[in-house]
C-alpha positions in Angstrom: 0.1 -0.1 0.0 2.2 3.2 1.1 5.3 1.3 2.1 7.3 -1.9 1.5 6.9 -4.9 3.3 10.3 -4.6 4.7 9.8 -0.6 5.9 6.7 -1.5 7.7 8.8 -3.8 10.0 9.5 -2.3 13.0 13.1 -2.5 15.1 14.2 -3.6 18.0 13.3 -7.8 17.2 10.3 -10.1 18.2 9.1 -8.3 21.4 8.9 -4.6 19.8 6.7 -6.3 16.8 4.6 -7.7 19.6 4.6 -4.5 21.3 3.7 -2.6 18.4 1.0 -5.0 17.4 -0.8 -5.2 20.5 -0.8 -1.1 20.8 -2.4 -1.4 17.3 -4.7 -4.1 18.4 -5.9 -2.7 21.8 -6.2 0.5 19.8 -8.4 -0.9 17.1 -10.6 -2.9 19.9 -11.2 0.5 21.5 -12.3 1.9 17.7 -14.5 -0.9 16.6 -16.2 -2.0 19.9 -16.1 0.9 21.9 -16.6 4.2 19.8 -13.4 5.8 20.1 -11.9 7.6 17.7 -8.4 6.6 15.7 -6.9 10.3 15.7 -7.8 10.5 19.6 -7.0 7.2 21.1 -3.9 6.4 19.0 -1.9 9.1 19.9 -2.4 8.2 23.8 -1.7 5.1 23.4 1.3 5.8 21.4 2.2 8.0 24.2 1.7 5.7 26.9 3.8 2.8 25.1 6.9 4.6 24.9 7.9 3.1 21.3 10.6 3.9 19.2 9.8 6.5 16.1 9.6 3.3 13.6 7.9 1.0 16.1 5.3 4.2 16.3 5.7 4.7 13.0 4.4 0.6 12.3 1.4 0.6 15.1 0.3 3.7 13.5 0.4 1.9 10.0 -1.8 -1.0 11.6 -4.3 1.2 12.8 -5.1 3.2 10.3 -4.3 1.3 7.5 -7.0 -1.7 9.0 -9.5 1.2 10.1 -9.9 1.8 6.7 -9.5 -1.9 5.0 -12.1 -3.0 7.4 -14.7 -4.0 4.6 -12.4 -5.5 2.5 -10.3 -7.1 5.4 -13.8 -8.4 6.9 -14.7 -10.0 3.3 -11.6 -11.6 3.3 -11.6 -12.9 6.7 -15.5 -14.5 6.7 -14.9 -17.3 4.1 -12.8 -19.1 6.8 -15.3 -17.8 9.6 -18.0 -20.4 11.0 -19.3 -17.6 13.1 -18.3 -14.0 14.6 -15.4 -13.9 16.9 -15.3 -11.4 19.3 -14.4 -7.8 19.3 -10.8 -8.4 20.0 -10.1 -11.7 18.0 -12.1 -9.7 14.8 -9.1 -6.9 15.3 -6.5 -9.4 15.5 -7.8 -10.8 12.6 -8.4 -8.2 10.7 -4.4 -6.9 11.8 -2.7 -9.9 10.6 -5.0 -9.5 7.3 -3.8 -6.4 6.4 -0.3 -7.4 6.3 -0.6 -10.5 4.4 -3.2 -8.7 1.9 -2.2 -5.0 2.3 1.4 -4.5 3.1 3.0 -8.0 1.4 4.3 -9.0 5.2 5.7 -12.2 4.6 3.1 -15.1 5.9 5.2 -16.4 8.6 6.4 -13.1 10.2 2.8 -11.7 10.0 0.7 -14.9 11.0 3.7 -15.4 13.9 3.8 -12.1 15.1 -0.1 -11.3 15.0 -0.9 -14.6 17.1 1.6 -13.6 19.8 -0.5 -10.1 20.1 -4.1 -11.7 20.2 -5.5 -13.0 22.9 -4.3 -16.4 24.1 -7.5 -18.3 24.7 -8.5 -17.7 20.8 -4.6 -17.6 19.5 -5.0 -21.2 18.0 -8.0 -19.8 16.0 -6.4 -16.6 15.0 -3.4 -18.9 13.7 -5.6 -21.5 11.9 -7.7 -18.5 10.1 -4.5 -16.3 9.3 -2.4 -19.1 7.3 -5.9 -20.0 5.4 -6.0 -16.1 4.2 -1.9 -16.6 3.0 -2.5 -19.8 1.2 -5.8 -18.3 -0.4 -3.7 -16.0 -2.2 -5.0 -12.6 -3.7 -8.8 -11.7 -3.0 -11.1 -11.7 -6.2 -13.4 -8.9 -5.1 -16.9 -9.3 -5.4 -17.6 -5.4 -6.1 -16.2 -2.0 -5.9 -17.5 -0.9 -2.4 -16.1 -3.8 -0.9 -12.6 -3.6 -3.0 -12.1 0.0 -1.9 -13.8 -0.6 1.8 -16.7 1.9 2.1 -20.1 1.6 2.8 -22.3 1.2 -0.5 -23.8 4.8 -0.3 -20.7 6.6 -0.3 -19.7 4.5 -2.9 -23.1 5.2 -4.9 -23.5 8.8 -3.9 -20.2 9.7 -5.6 -20.8 7.7 -8.4 -24.2 9.5 -9.6 -22.7 13.1 -8.3 -18.8 12.9 -10.1 -19.7 9.8 -12.3 -18.6 6.1 -11.8 -14.7 6.8 -12.8 -14.1 9.8 -11.4 -15.8 9.0 -7.9 -13.5 5.3 -8.0 -10.4 7.4 -8.3 -11.3 9.6 -5.6 -12.0 6.9 -3.1 -8.8 5.4 -4.3 -6.8 8.2 -3.6 -8.1 8.6 -0.2 -7.1 4.9 0.5 -3.6 6.3 0.8 -2.2 8.0 3.9 -2.4 11.7 4.5 0.4 13.9 4.0 1.3 16.2 6.7 1.9 20.1 5.3 3.2 23.3 7.7 2.4 26.7 6.7 5.4 29.0 6.9 4.3 30.1 10.1 4.3 26.2 11.7 0.7 25.6 11.7 -0.3 22.4 10.4 -2.5 22.2 7.9 -3.5 20.8 4.2 -2.9 21.8 1.1 -6.2 22.1 0.2 -7.1 24.5 2.8 -4.4 26.5 2.3 -5.7 26.8 -1.6 -9.3 28.0 -0.1 -7.2 30.6 1.9 -5.8 31.9 -1.3 -8.5 32.1 -3.3 -10.1 34.6 -0.6 -7.6 37.2 -1.3 -7.4 39.5 1.4 -6.5 43.1 1.6 -4.6 44.6 4.4 -7.3 46.4 6.6 -10.1 43.9 5.6 -12.8 43.1 8.0 -13.4 39.4 7.9 -16.0 37.1 9.7 -15.1 33.1 9.8 -18.3 31.7 11.0 -17.4 28.4 11.6 -13.4 29.0 12.2 -12.3 26.4 14.6 -9.6 24.9 14.7 -8.1 28.7 13.4 -6.2 27.6 10.5 -8.0 29.6 7.8 -8.8 32.4 10.6 -5.0 33.0 11.4 -3.9 32.4 7.9 -6.2 35.9 6.7 -4.8 37.7 9.9 -1.4 37.1 9.1 -2.2 38.8 6.1 -3.1 41.9 7.6 -7.1 41.0 8.0 -9.1 42.1 10.8 -10.6 38.9 11.6 -14.0 38.3 13.9 -13.2 34.0 13.9 -16.7 32.4 15.3 -17.7 28.7 16.9 -20.7 27.3 18.4 -18.9 24.7 20.6 -16.8 26.6 23.6 -14.6 23.8 23.5 -13.1 24.6 19.9 -13.3 28.5 21.0 -10.4 27.6 23.3 -8.9 26.0 20.5 -8.8 28.6 18.5 -7.8 30.7 21.2 -5.1 28.7 21.7 -3.8 28.7 18.1 -4.4 32.2 17.8 -1.9 33.1 21.0 0.5 30.2 19.2 0.6 32.3 16.1 0.8 35.8 17.3 -2.6 36.8 15.7 -3.4 39.6 17.0 -5.7 41.4 14.9 -7.8 38.1 15.6 -10.7 37.9 17.7 -12.6 34.5 18.7 -16.1 35.1 19.6 -18.3 31.7 20.8 -21.4 32.4 18.8 -23.8 30.0 16.2 -23.2 31.1 12.9 -26.4 31.0 11.8 -27.3 33.7 13.9 -23.9 35.6 14.5 -23.9 38.6 17.1 -22.4 40.6 14.4 -23.3 43.9 13.0 -25.0 43.4 9.2 -24.0 45.2 6.3 -20.4 45.6 7.4 -17.6 43.1 6.3 -15.5 43.2 3.7 -15.8 39.0 3.4 -17.4 36.5 5.1 -16.1 33.2 5.3 -18.2 30.1 5.4 -16.0 27.0 6.0 -19.0 24.9 6.8 -19.3 21.4 8.7 -20.1 18.9 6.2 -20.2 15.1 5.5 -16.1 15.2 4.8 -16.5 12.6 1.9 -13.2 14.7 0.2 -11.0 13.9 3.3 -11.5 10.6 4.2 -8.1 9.8 4.1 -7.2 12.1 7.6 -10.1 10.4 9.3 -10.0 6.8 8.9 -13.1 5.8 11.1 -14.9 8.7 9.0 -16.3 6.4 6.9 -18.0 3.9 9.3 -19.2 7.0 11.0 -21.2 9.1 9.0 -24.5 8.2 7.8 -26.3 8.6 4.7 -28.9 10.9 6.5 -26.3 13.5 7.5 -26.0 14.8 4.3 -29.5 16.3 3.6 -29.6 17.2 7.4 -25.5 19.2 6.8 -27.0 20.7 3.6 -30.0 22.2 5.5 -27.2 23.4 7.9 -25.4 25.2 5.4 -27.9 26.8 3.6 -28.6 28.6 7.0 -25.5 29.3 7.2 -24.7 31.1 4.3 -28.0 32.6 4.7 -27.0 34.5 7.7 -23.5 34.9 6.3 -24.7 37.2 3.2 -26.5 39.4 5.5 -23.4 40.5 7.0 -21.7 41.8 3.7 -21.5 45.2 2.9 -21.9 45.9 -0.9 -19.4 44.8 -2.5 -18.1 42.4 0.2 -17.3 38.8 -0.6 -19.0 35.7 0.4 -17.0 32.2 0.4 -18.0 29.1 0.7 -16.2 25.9 1.2 -16.3 22.7 2.4 -14.3 19.1 2.2 -16.9 17.0 0.7 -18.0 15.9 -3.0 -21.4 15.3 -2.8 -23.6 17.6 -4.7 -26.3 18.1 -2.3 -23.5 20.0 -0.1 -22.1 21.6 -3.1 -23.8 22.7 -5.8 -27.4 22.3 -4.9 -26.4 24.7 -2.2 -24.5 27.0 -4.1 -27.6 27.0 -6.8 -29.9 28.7 -3.4 -26.8 31.4 -3.2 -26.7 32.5 -6.8 -30.1 32.7 -7.4 -30.2 35.5 -5.1 -30.2 38.9 -6.9 -28.1 40.5 -4.5 -25.1 38.2 -5.0 -23.2 37.8 -7.9 -21.1 34.8 -8.3 -17.5 35.0 -8.9 -15.4 32.8 -11.3 -13.7 29.8 -10.0 -9.7 30.3 -9.1 -6.9 28.5 -11.5 -5.4 25.4 -11.5 -5.6 23.4 -9.8 -8.9 24.3 -9.3 -11.6 22.5 -11.6 -14.8 24.5 -12.3 -17.7 23.2 -10.6 -21.2 24.6 -11.4 -20.9 28.1 -10.4 -17.7 27.7 -8.4 -14.8 25.0 -8.5 -13.5 21.9 -7.2 -10.2 19.8 -6.1 -10.5 16.0 -6.1 -8.9 13.9 -4.3 -5.0 13.1 -5.3 -1.8 12.9 -3.9 -1.3 16.4 -2.7 -5.0 17.1 -2.4 -8.0 16.9 -0.4 -11.1 17.3 -1.8 -12.4 20.2 -1.4 -15.3 22.4 -3.1 -15.2 26.3 -3.6 -17.8 29.2 -4.2 -17.5 32.9 -4.2 -19.8 35.3 -4.2 -20.0 39.4 -4.4 -22.6 41.5 -2.6 -24.0 43.7 -5.6 
């Protein structure tokens, strides 16, 4: 998948191998059976375990990779199971199958070390099933949803909205690990979000409202360009994160406000720019949240689209004549991009602005970035208040 089997194997001999796998196994059980978030549970487990850098990387690969590939791995494993195993055994089997099928780890190494990490009373079952998996060879996947390891509804929705080949390519890309990108000020922010900030094109002295600002990547970047930014978020815990990032980056021209973006406590008709980086289904950034594909429900898309409309309606009222409204979402669904934007474009107070240049691609009245090796999926729409 992302690295060779040789580079995946941790250092330090058999004990280190087992320890890395045991850390991964514990986190996988907590994610699948306990409802924990992988990107929260894993760092805490790694800190407690005290593994070296290479072993930490291996445990991370196992947790994120197994979580992404859960459906595909279960299809491989279920051919050799007569009954559903308990959660710790299922997690161990997935972990072993991931190494054999996805990483190309030699079967003897993957089976032996995984068995050592598995619950003692179930080790014979884990050993037997994983040896069958190794002997079976490359899987003959029954369909694209299983091969790519996504719920059917995600594959079907994006295929309807983007076309089958484009959707499958995007989904395939999001099965690769996310890159870490740092801005010049040290803040970690994906390239697609940085491109959204560039497309806002603020000038020094502009008054900007960011209605869904946490954790603050875009707001701090706009403040660094000389804008005065009112950064709002409805969750007090997230406003704390906003304030911490504001302080860490020295964003003196940024103010943090705890407020519902649908009812912002801001004076109408005063702002040069209003940004709505809205809550969304996140179907363009699934590589960054390995368990998100299993958590998001199809009904959430409709519910989120209504929230997005409400946020944009409030945002439009804040603009001065000539002011610019910017809407971005890290999703690829038509319901949250084209359909939401169409309502704004029908407002005779708002004039759609042309899409920004490549790598953006035209998408209705706006633009889209499809997931690739460098970018998360993102949609962007811009209007000017007439």
